[in-house]
N, CA, C and O atoms as a Tripos MOL2 file, in Angstrom:
@<TRIPOS>MOLECULE
protein
  240   239    60     0     0
PROTEIN
NO_CHARGES

@<TRIPOS>ATOM
      1 N          15.0500  -65.5770   11.8640 N.3       1 MET1
      2 CA         15.9300  -64.4350   12.0360 C.3       1 MET1
      3 C          17.3690  -64.9410   12.0940 C.2       1 MET1
      4 O          17.6710  -65.8880   12.8220 O.2       1 MET1
      5 N          18.2270  -64.3260   11.3490 N.am      2 LYS2
      6 CA         19.6310  -64.7010   11.3580 C.3       2 LYS2
      7 C          20.3230  -63.9880   12.5080 C.2       2 LYS2
      8 O          19.9390  -62.8850   12.8960 O.2       2 LYS2
      9 N          21.3410  -64.6290   13.0440 N.am      3 LYS3
     10 CA         22.0500  -64.0770   14.1920 C.3       3 LYS3
     11 C          22.5660  -62.6720   13.9030 C.2       3 LYS3
     12 O          22.4420  -61.7850   14.7480 O.2       3 LYS3
     13 N          23.1330  -62.4600   12.7370 N.am      4 ALA4
     14 CA         23.6750  -61.1410   12.3930 C.3       4 ALA4
     15 C          22.5880  -60.0800   12.4050 C.2       4 ALA4
     16 O          22.8250  -58.9500   12.8340 O.2       4 ALA4
     17 N          21.3940  -60.4360   11.9360 N.am      5 GLU5
     18 CA         20.2910  -59.4780   11.9220 C.3       5 GLU5
     19 C          19.8850  -59.0980   13.3330 C.2       5 GLU5
     20 O          19.6060  -57.9300   13.6030 O.2       5 GLU5
     21 N          19.8490  -60.0700   14.2370 N.am      6 SER6
     22 CA         19.3900  -59.7860   15.5900 C.3       6 SER6
     23 C          20.3240  -58.8180   16.3000 C.2       6 SER6
     24 O          19.8650  -57.9830   17.0790 O.2       6 SER6
     25 N          21.6260  -58.9130   16.0470 N.am      7 PHE7
     26 CA         22.5440  -58.0260   16.7310 C.3       7 PHE7
     27 C          22.5520  -56.6200   16.1500 C.2       7 PHE7
     28 O          23.0440  -55.6930   16.7940 O.2       7 PHE7
     29 N          22.0210  -56.4430   14.9560 N.am      8 ASN8
     30 CA         21.8400  -55.0960   14.4360 C.3       8 ASN8
     31 C          20.6780  -54.4030   15.1280 C.2       8 ASN8
     32 O          20.6420  -53.1750   15.1990 O.2       8 ASN8
     33 N          19.7270  -55.1780   15.6390 N.am      9 ILE9
     34 CA         18.5490  -54.6330   16.3010 C.3       9 ILE9
     35 C          18.8500  -54.2980   17.7580 C.2       9 ILE9
     36 O          18.4070  -53.2670   18.2630 O.2       9 ILE9
     37 N          19.6010  -55.1650   18.4360 N.am     10 ILE10
     38 CA         19.8710  -54.9840   19.8610 C.3      10 ILE10
     39 C          21.0140  -53.9940   20.0420 C.2      10 ILE10
     40 O          22.1140  -54.2270   19.5420 O.2      10 ILE10
     41 N          20.7670  -52.8780   20.7580 N.am     11 PRO11
     42 CA         21.8590  -51.9370   21.0140 C.3      11 PRO11
     43 C          22.9080  -52.5840   21.9190 C.2      11 PRO11
     44 O          22.5680  -53.3300   22.8370 O.2      11 PRO11
     45 N          24.1640  -52.2980   21.6590 N.am     12 GLN12
     46 CA         25.2290  -52.8890   22.4530 C.3      12 GLN12
     47 C          25.3730  -52.1390   23.7750 C.2      12 GLN12
     48 O          25.5600  -50.9230   23.8000 O.2      12 GLN12
     49 N          25.2840  -52.8800   24.8570 N.am     13 ASN13
     50 CA         25.5570  -52.3420   26.1790 C.3      13 ASN13
     51 C          26.1260  -53.4680   27.0220 C.2      13 ASN13
     52 O          26.3220  -54.5780   26.5280 O.2      13 ASN13
     53 N          26.3900  -53.1940   28.2830 N.am     14 GLU14
     54 CA         27.0390  -54.1820   29.1460 C.3      14 GLU14
     55 C          26.2230  -55.4720   29.2560 C.2      14 GLU14
     56 O          26.7900  -56.5630   29.2070 O.2      14 GLU14
     57 N          24.9020  -55.3590   29.4030 N.am     15 ASN15
     58 CA         24.0610  -56.5500   29.5200 C.3      15 ASN15
     59 C          24.1230  -57.3990   28.2620 C.2      15 ASN15
     60 O          24.1790  -58.6260   28.3450 O.2      15 ASN15
     61 N          24.1130  -56.7610   27.1010 N.am     16 ASN16
     62 CA         24.1600  -57.5080   25.8460 C.3      16 ASN16
     63 C          25.4990  -58.2040   25.6600 C.2      16 ASN16
     64 O          25.5640  -59.2850   25.0750 O.2      16 ASN16
     65 N          26.5620  -57.5900   26.1530 N.am     17 LEU17
     66 CA         27.8730  -58.2340   26.0620 C.3      17 LEU17
     67 C          27.9160  -59.4790   26.9400 C.2      17 LEU17
     68 O          28.5180  -60.4840   26.5630 O.2      17 LEU17
     69 N          27.2800  -59.4160   28.1130 N.am     18 VAL18
     70 CA         27.1940  -60.5810   28.9910 C.3      18 VAL18
     71 C          26.3640  -61.6730   28.3240 C.2      18 VAL18
     72 O          26.7210  -62.8490   28.3800 O.2      18 VAL18
     73 N          25.2540  -61.2840   27.6920 N.am     19 ILE19
     74 CA         24.4080  -62.2460   26.9840 C.3      19 ILE19
     75 C          25.2060  -62.9370   25.8850 C.2      19 ILE19
     76 O          25.1230  -64.1560   25.7360 O.2      19 ILE19
     77 N          25.9740  -62.1790   25.1160 N.am     20 GLU20
     78 CA         26.7740  -62.7610   24.0330 C.3      20 GLU20
     79 C          27.8280  -63.7120   24.5920 C.2      20 GLU20
     80 O          28.0830  -64.7620   24.0020 O.2      20 GLU20
     81 N          28.4410  -63.3630   25.7150 N.am     21 GLN21
     82 CA         29.4240  -64.2430   26.3400 C.3      21 GLN21
     83 C          28.7680  -65.5570   26.7690 C.2      21 GLN21
     84 O          29.3280  -66.6310   26.5510 O.2      21 GLN21
     85 N          27.5930  -65.4730   27.3730 N.am     22 LYS22
     86 CA         26.8760  -66.6800   27.8000 C.3      22 LYS22
     87 C          26.4650  -67.5230   26.5950 C.2      22 LYS22
     88 O          26.5070  -68.7520   26.6530 O.2      22 LYS22
     89 N          26.0690  -66.8700   25.5050 N.am     23 ARG23
     90 CA         25.6860  -67.5800   24.2850 C.3      23 ARG23
     91 C          26.8830  -68.3780   23.7530 C.2      23 ARG23
     92 O          26.7410  -69.5410   23.3760 O.2      23 ARG23
     93 N          28.0490  -67.7520   23.7240 N.am     24 LYS24
     94 CA         29.2460  -68.4410   23.2440 C.3      24 LYS24
     95 C          29.5780  -69.6360   24.1300 C.2      24 LYS24
     96 O          29.9840  -70.6870   23.6350 O.2      24 LYS24
     97 N          29.4050  -69.4720   25.4550 N.am     25 GLN25
     98 CA         29.6440  -70.5820   26.3740 C.3      25 GLN25
     99 C          28.6650  -71.7230   26.1140 C.2      25 GLN25
    100 O          29.0470  -72.8930   26.1230 O.2      25 GLN25
    101 N          27.3910  -71.3710   25.8800 N.am     26 MET26
    102 CA         26.3650  -72.3710   25.6160 C.3      26 MET26
    103 C          26.6820  -73.1400   24.3370 C.2      26 MET26
    104 O          26.5780  -74.3660   24.3060 O.2      26 MET26
    105 N          27.0680  -72.4280   23.2880 N.am     27 ILE27
    106 CA         27.3840  -73.0720   22.0150 C.3      27 ILE27
    107 C          28.5980  -73.9840   22.1640 C.2      27 ILE27
    108 O          28.5920  -75.1080   21.6630 O.2      27 ILE27
    109 N          29.6340  -73.5120   22.8460 N.am     28 HIS28
    110 CA         30.8310  -74.3280   23.0560 C.3      28 HIS28
    111 C          30.4810  -75.5960   23.8330 C.2      28 HIS28
    112 O          30.9120  -76.6900   23.4690 O.2      28 HIS28
    113 N          29.7070  -75.4490   24.8940 N.am     29 SER29
    114 CA         29.3020  -76.5950   25.7030 C.3      29 SER29
    115 C          28.4810  -77.5850   24.8870 C.2      29 SER29
    116 O          28.6910  -78.7950   24.9740 O.2      29 SER29
    117 N          27.5460  -77.0700   24.0960 N.am     30 ALA30
    118 CA         26.6990  -77.9370   23.2740 C.3      30 ALA30
    119 C          27.5340  -78.7100   22.2600 C.2      30 ALA30
    120 O          27.3120  -79.9030   22.0510 O.2      30 ALA30
    121 N          28.4890  -78.0410   21.6340 N.am     31 MET31
    122 CA         29.3020  -78.7000   20.6110 C.3      31 MET31
    123 C          30.2160  -79.7580   21.2310 C.2      31 MET31
    124 O          30.4720  -80.7870   20.6060 O.2      31 MET31
    125 N          30.7140  -79.5220   22.4530 N.am     32 THR32
    126 CA         31.5600  -80.5300   23.0990 C.3      32 THR32
    127 C          30.7490  -81.7510   23.5100 C.2      32 THR32
    128 O          31.3030  -82.8300   23.7190 O.2      32 THR32
    129 N          29.4300  -81.5770   23.6240 N.am     33 LYS33
    130 CA         28.5540  -82.7040   23.9710 C.3      33 LYS33
    131 C          27.9830  -83.3800   22.7360 C.2      33 LYS33
    132 O          27.1430  -84.2710   22.8580 O.2      33 LYS33
    133 N          28.4250  -82.9740   21.5410 N.am     34 GLY34
    134 CA         28.0420  -83.6600   20.3180 C.3      34 GLY34
    135 C          26.8920  -83.0430   19.5550 C.2      34 GLY34
    136 O          26.4310  -83.6200   18.5700 O.2      34 GLY34
    137 N          26.4160  -81.8880   19.9820 N.am     35 ILE35
    138 CA         25.3560  -81.2130   19.2350 C.3      35 ILE35
    139 C          25.9960  -80.5490   18.0240 C.2      35 ILE35
    140 O          27.0530  -79.9290   18.1400 O.2      35 ILE35
    141 N          25.3600  -80.6770   16.8590 N.am     36 THR36
    142 CA         25.9490  -80.1630   15.6260 C.3      36 THR36
    143 C          25.8810  -78.6430   15.5580 C.2      36 THR36
    144 O          25.1250  -78.0020   16.2890 O.2      36 THR36
    145 N          26.6830  -78.0870   14.6700 N.am     37 ASN37
    146 CA         26.7240  -76.6410   14.4810 C.3      37 ASN37
    147 C          25.3630  -76.0940   14.0610 C.2      37 ASN37
    148 O          24.9610  -75.0270   14.5260 O.2      37 ASN37
    149 N          24.6500  -76.8040   13.1940 N.am     38 SER38
    150 CA         23.3380  -76.3180   12.7620 C.3      38 SER38
    151 C          22.3430  -76.3170   13.9180 C.2      38 SER38
    152 O          21.4770  -75.4450   13.9880 O.2      38 SER38
    153 N          22.4580  -77.2870   14.8240 N.am     39 GLN39
    154 CA         21.5810  -77.3110   15.9920 C.3      39 GLN39
    155 C          21.9010  -76.1550   16.9320 C.2      39 GLN39
    156 O          20.9900  -75.5250   17.4700 O.2      39 GLN39
    157 N          23.1900  -75.8690   17.1370 N.am     40 THR40
    158 CA         23.5410  -74.7590   18.0180 C.3      40 THR40
    159 C          23.1300  -73.4320   17.4030 C.2      40 THR40
    160 O          22.7570  -72.5080   18.1250 O.2      40 THR40
    161 N          23.1920  -73.3220   16.0720 N.am     41 LEU41
    162 CA         22.7440  -72.1010   15.4100 C.3      41 LEU41
    163 C          21.2580  -71.8900   15.6580 C.2      41 LEU41
    164 O          20.8210  -70.7740   15.9390 O.2      41 LEU41
    165 N          20.4850  -72.9580   15.5550 N.am     42 ARG42
    166 CA         19.0430  -72.8380   15.8060 C.3      42 ARG42
    167 C          18.7770  -72.4330   17.2580 C.2      42 ARG42
    168 O          17.9360  -71.5720   17.5170 O.2      42 ARG42
    169 N          19.4870  -73.0470   18.2020 N.am     43 ILE43
    170 CA         19.3310  -72.6800   19.6090 C.3      43 ILE43
    171 C          19.6710  -71.2090   19.8000 C.2      43 ILE43
    172 O          18.9580  -70.4900   20.5000 O.2      43 ILE43
    173 N          20.7520  -70.7620   19.1840 N.am     44 SER44
    174 CA         21.1740  -69.3670   19.2900 C.3      44 SER44
    175 C          20.1260  -68.4270   18.7130 C.2      44 SER44
    176 O          19.8480  -67.3790   19.2960 O.2      44 SER44
    177 N          19.5400  -68.7880   17.5740 N.am     45 GLU45
    178 CA         18.5030  -67.9550   16.9620 C.3      45 GLU45
    179 C          17.2620  -67.8920   17.8460 C.2      45 GLU45
    180 O          16.6480  -66.8330   17.9780 O.2      45 GLU45
    181 N          16.8890  -69.0230   18.4540 N.am     46 GLU46
    182 CA         15.7400  -69.0320   19.3550 C.3      46 GLU46
    183 C          16.0190  -68.1790   20.5900 C.2      46 GLU46
    184 O          15.1280  -67.4950   21.0930 O.2      46 GLU46
    185 N          17.2460  -68.2240   21.0710 N.am     47 LEU47
    186 CA         17.6360  -67.3970   22.2090 C.3      47 LEU47
    187 C          17.5670  -65.9210   21.8390 C.2      47 LEU47
    188 O          17.0840  -65.1080   22.6270 O.2      47 LEU47
    189 N          18.0430  -65.5660   20.6490 N.am     48 ASP48
    190 CA         17.9410  -64.1790   20.1750 C.3      48 ASP48
    191 C          16.4930  -63.7100   20.1720 C.2      48 ASP48
    192 O          16.1910  -62.6120   20.6400 O.2      48 ASP48
    193 N          15.5950  -64.5420   19.6440 N.am     49 ALA49
    194 CA         14.1800  -64.1760   19.5690 C.3      49 ALA49
    195 C          13.5920  -63.9870   20.9590 C.2      49 ALA49
    196 O          12.8190  -63.0560   21.1840 O.2      49 ALA49
    197 N          13.9510  -64.8570   21.8900 N.am     50 ALA50
    198 CA         13.4450  -64.7390   23.2580 C.3      50 ALA50
    199 C          13.9600  -63.4670   23.9250 C.2      50 ALA50
    200 O          13.2080  -62.7760   24.6120 O.2      50 ALA50
    201 N          15.2250  -63.1610   23.7280 N.am     51 ILE51
    202 CA         15.8150  -61.9500   24.3140 C.3      51 ILE51
    203 C          15.1400  -60.7100   23.7490 C.2      51 ILE51
    204 O          14.8010  -59.7920   24.4960 O.2      51 ILE51
    205 N          14.9440  -60.6740   22.4400 N.am     52 LEU52
    206 CA         14.2770  -59.5270   21.8180 C.3      52 LEU52
    207 C          12.8590  -59.3580   22.3450 C.2      52 LEU52
    208 O          12.4140  -58.2360   22.5850 O.2      52 LEU52
    209 N          12.1530  -60.4590   22.5240 N.am     53 SER53
    210 CA         10.7880  -60.4100   23.0390 C.3      53 SER53
    211 C          10.7620  -59.8230   24.4450 C.2      53 SER53
    212 O           9.9210  -58.9790   24.7550 O.2      53 SER53
    213 N          11.6720  -60.2650   25.2830 N.am     54 ILE54
    214 CA         11.7500  -59.7530   26.6530 C.3      54 ILE54
    215 C          12.0970  -58.2760   26.6490 C.2      54 ILE54
    216 O          11.4990  -57.4930   27.3880 O.2      54 ILE54
    217 N          13.0670  -57.8860   25.8160 N.am     55 MET55
    218 CA         13.4740  -56.4780   25.7650 C.3      55 MET55
    219 C          12.3250  -55.5960   25.2960 C.2      55 MET55
    220 O          12.1360  -54.5020   25.8270 O.2      55 MET55
    221 N          11.5530  -56.0510   24.3090 N.am     56 LYS56
    222 CA         10.4120  -55.2740   23.8220 C.3      56 LYS56
    223 C           9.3610  -55.1330   24.9070 C.2      56 LYS56
    224 O           8.7810  -54.0590   25.0670 O.2      56 LYS56
    225 N           9.1020  -56.2100   25.6640 N.am     57 ASN57
    226 CA          8.1100  -56.1650   26.7340 C.3      57 ASN57
    227 C           8.5350  -55.2420   27.8650 C.2      57 ASN57
    228 O           7.6830  -54.6100   28.4900 O.2      57 ASN57
    229 N           9.8250  -55.1470   28.1440 N.am     58 GLU58
    230 CA         10.3200  -54.2750   29.2060 C.3      58 GLU58
    231 C          10.2060  -52.8070   28.8270 C.2      58 GLU58
    232 O          10.1090  -51.9510   29.7070 O.2      58 GLU58
    233 N          10.2180  -52.5030   27.5460 N.am     59 HIS59
    234 CA         10.1830  -51.1110   27.0920 C.3      59 HIS59
    235 C           8.7760  -50.6210   26.7960 C.2      59 HIS59
    236 O           8.5990  -49.4660   26.4100 O.2      59 HIS59
    237 N           7.7710  -51.4710   26.9680 N.am     60 VAL60
    238 CA          6.3820  -51.0710   26.6750 C.3      60 VAL60
    239 C           5.7800  -50.3810   27.8630 C.2      60 VAL60
    240 O           4.6210  -49.9690   27.8160 O.2      60 VAL60
@<TRIPOS>BOND
     1     1     2 1
     2     2     3 1
     3     3     4 2
     4     3     5 am
     5     5     6 1
     6     6     7 1
     7     7     8 2
     8     7     9 am
     9     9    10 1
    10    10    11 1
    11    11    12 2
    12    11    13 am
    13    13    14 1
    14    14    15 1
    15    15    16 2
    16    15    17 am
    17    17    18 1
    18    18    19 1
    19    19    20 2
    20    19    21 am
    21    21    22 1
    22    22    23 1
    23    23    24 2
    24    23    25 am
    25    25    26 1
    26    26    27 1
    27    27    28 2
    28    27    29 am
    29    29    30 1
    30    30    31 1
    31    31    32 2
    32    31    33 am
    33    33    34 1
    34    34    35 1
    35    35    36 2
    36    35    37 am
    37    37    38 1
    38    38    39 1
    39    39    40 2
    40    39    41 am
    41    41    42 1
    42    42    43 1
    43    43    44 2
    44    43    45 am
    45    45    46 1
    46    46    47 1
    47    47    48 2
    48    47    49 am
    49    49    50 1
    50    50    51 1
    51    51    52 2
    52    51    53 am
    53    53    54 1
    54    54    55 1
    55    55    56 2
    56    55    57 am
    57    57    58 1
    58    58    59 1
    59    59    60 2
    60    59    61 am
    61    61    62 1
    62    62    63 1
    63    63    64 2
    64    63    65 am
    65    65    66 1
    66    66    67 1
    67    67    68 2
    68    67    69 am
    69    69    70 1
    70    70    71 1
    71    71    72 2
    72    71    73 am
    73    73    74 1
    74    74    75 1
    75    75    76 2
    76    75    77 am
    77    77    78 1
    78    78    79 1
    79    79    80 2
    80    79    81 am
    81    81    82 1
    82    82    83 1
    83    83    84 2
    84    83    85 am
    85    85    86 1
    86    86    87 1
    87    87    88 2
    88    87    89 am
    89    89    90 1
    90    90    91 1
    91    91    92 2
    92    91    93 am
    93    93    94 1
    94    94    95 1
    95    95    96 2
    96    95    97 am
    97    97    98 1
    98    98    99 1
    99    99   100 2
   100    99   101 am
   101   101   102 1
   102   102   103 1
   103   103   104 2
   104   103   105 am
   105   105   106 1
   106   106   107 1
   107   107   108 2
   108   107   109 am
   109   109   110 1
   110   110   111 1
   111   111   112 2
   112   111   113 am
   113   113   114 1
   114   114   115 1
   115   115   116 2
   116   115   117 am
   117   117   118 1
   118   118   119 1
   119   119   120 2
   120   119   121 am
   121   121   122 1
   122   122   123 1
   123   123   124 2
   124   123   125 am
   125   125   126 1
   126   126   127 1
   127   127   128 2
   128   127   129 am
   129   129   130 1
   130   130   131 1
   131   131   132 2
   132   131   133 am
   133   133   134 1
   134   134   135 1
   135   135   136 2
   136   135   137 am
   137   137   138 1
   138   138   139 1
   139   139   140 2
   140   139   141 am
   141   141   142 1
   142   142   143 1
   143   143   144 2
   144   143   145 am
   145   145   146 1
   146   146   147 1
   147   147   148 2
   148   147   149 am
   149   149   150 1
   150   150   151 1
   151   151   152 2
   152   151   153 am
   153   153   154 1
   154   154   155 1
   155   155   156 2
   156   155   157 am
   157   157   158 1
   158   158   159 1
   159   159   160 2
   160   159   161 am
   161   161   162 1
   162   162   163 1
   163   163   164 2
   164   163   165 am
   165   165   166 1
   166   166   167 1
   167   167   168 2
   168   167   169 am
   169   169   170 1
   170   170   171 1
   171   171   172 2
   172   171   173 am
   173   173   174 1
   174   174   175 1
   175   175   176 2
   176   175   177 am
   177   177   178 1
   178   178   179 1
   179   179   180 2
   180   179   181 am
   181   181   182 1
   182   182   183 1
   183   183   184 2
   184   183   185 am
   185   185   186 1
   186   186   187 1
   187   187   188 2
   188   187   189 am
   189   189   190 1
   190   190   191 1
   191   191   192 2
   192   191   193 am
   193   193   194 1
   194   194   195 1
   195   195   196 2
   196   195   197 am
   197   197   198 1
   198   198   199 1
   199   199   200 2
   200   199   201 am
   201   201   202 1
   202   202   203 1
   203   203   204 2
   204   203   205 am
   205   205   206 1
   206   206   207 1
   207   207   208 2
   208   207   209 am
   209   209   210 1
   210   210   211 1
   211   211   212 2
   212   211   213 am
   213   213   214 1
   214   214   215 1
   215   215   216 2
   216   215   217 am
   217   217   218 1
   218   218   219 1
   219   219   220 2
   220   219   221 am
   221   221   222 1
   222   222   223 1
   223   223   224 2
   224   223   225 am
   225   225   226 1
   226   226   227 1
   227   227   228 2
   228   227   229 am
   229   229   230 1
   230   230   231 1
   231   231   232 2
   232   231   233 am
   233   233   234 1
   234   234   235 1
   235   235   236 2
   236   235   237 am
   237   237   238 1
   238   238   239 1
   239   239   240 2
@<TRIPOS>SUBSTRUCTURE
     1 MET1         2 RESIDUE 1 A MET
     2 LYS2         6 RESIDUE 1 A LYS
     3 LYS3        10 RESIDUE 1 A LYS
     4 ALA4        14 RESIDUE 1 A ALA
     5 GLU5        18 RESIDUE 1 A GLU
     6 SER6        22 RESIDUE 1 A SER
     7 PHE7        26 RESIDUE 1 A PHE
     8 ASN8        30 RESIDUE 1 A ASN
     9 ILE9        34 RESIDUE 1 A ILE
    10 ILE10       38 RESIDUE 1 A ILE
    11 PRO11       42 RESIDUE 1 A PRO
    12 GLN12       46 RESIDUE 1 A GLN
    13 ASN13       50 RESIDUE 1 A ASN
    14 GLU14       54 RESIDUE 1 A GLU
    15 ASN15       58 RESIDUE 1 A ASN
    16 ASN16       62 RESIDUE 1 A ASN
    17 LEU17       66 RESIDUE 1 A LEU
    18 VAL18       70 RESIDUE 1 A VAL
    19 ILE19       74 RESIDUE 1 A ILE
    20 GLU20       78 RESIDUE 1 A GLU
    21 GLN21       82 RESIDUE 1 A GLN
    22 LYS22       86 RESIDUE 1 A LYS
    23 ARG23       90 RESIDUE 1 A ARG
    24 LYS24       94 RESIDUE 1 A LYS
    25 GLN25       98 RESIDUE 1 A GLN
    26 MET26      102 RESIDUE 1 A MET
    27 ILE27      106 RESIDUE 1 A ILE
    28 HIS28      110 RESIDUE 1 A HIS
    29 SER29      114 RESIDUE 1 A SER
    30 ALA30      118 RESIDUE 1 A ALA
    31 MET31      122 RESIDUE 1 A MET
    32 THR32      126 RESIDUE 1 A THR
    33 LYS33      130 RESIDUE 1 A LYS
    34 GLY34      134 RESIDUE 1 A GLY
    35 ILE35      138 RESIDUE 1 A ILE
    36 THR36      142 RESIDUE 1 A THR
    37 ASN37      146 RESIDUE 1 A ASN
    38 SER38      150 RESIDUE 1 A SER
    39 GLN39      154 RESIDUE 1 A GLN
    40 THR40      158 RESIDUE 1 A THR
    41 LEU41      162 RESIDUE 1 A LEU
    42 ARG42      166 RESIDUE 1 A ARG
    43 ILE43      170 RESIDUE 1 A ILE
    44 SER44      174 RESIDUE 1 A SER
    45 GLU45      178 RESIDUE 1 A GLU
    46 GLU46      182 RESIDUE 1 A GLU
    47 LEU47      186 RESIDUE 1 A LEU
    48 ASP48      190 RESIDUE 1 A ASP
    49 ALA49      194 RESIDUE 1 A ALA
    50 ALA50      198 RESIDUE 1 A ALA
    51 ILE51      202 RESIDUE 1 A ILE
    52 LEU52      206 RESIDUE 1 A LEU
    53 SER53      210 RESIDUE 1 A SER
    54 ILE54      214 RESIDUE 1 A ILE
    55 MET55      218 RESIDUE 1 A MET
    56 LYS56      222 RESIDUE 1 A LYS
    57 ASN57      226 RESIDUE 1 A ASN
    58 GLU58      230 RESIDUE 1 A GLU
    59 HIS59      234 RESIDUE 1 A HIS
    60 VAL60      238 RESIDUE 1 A VAL
């Protein structure tokens, strides 16, 4: 799943904005520690998938 696709699925609300802020912090921190952009993209995509899974389980 591409990052852009995941944000089309998740409705924007206050919690999602906090999640996006934390994601940006995580990516910045990872890159300053020498993790490559492609690695941070993969981490971000995995985080998107986990968030979507949790959100789907909460709405069932």
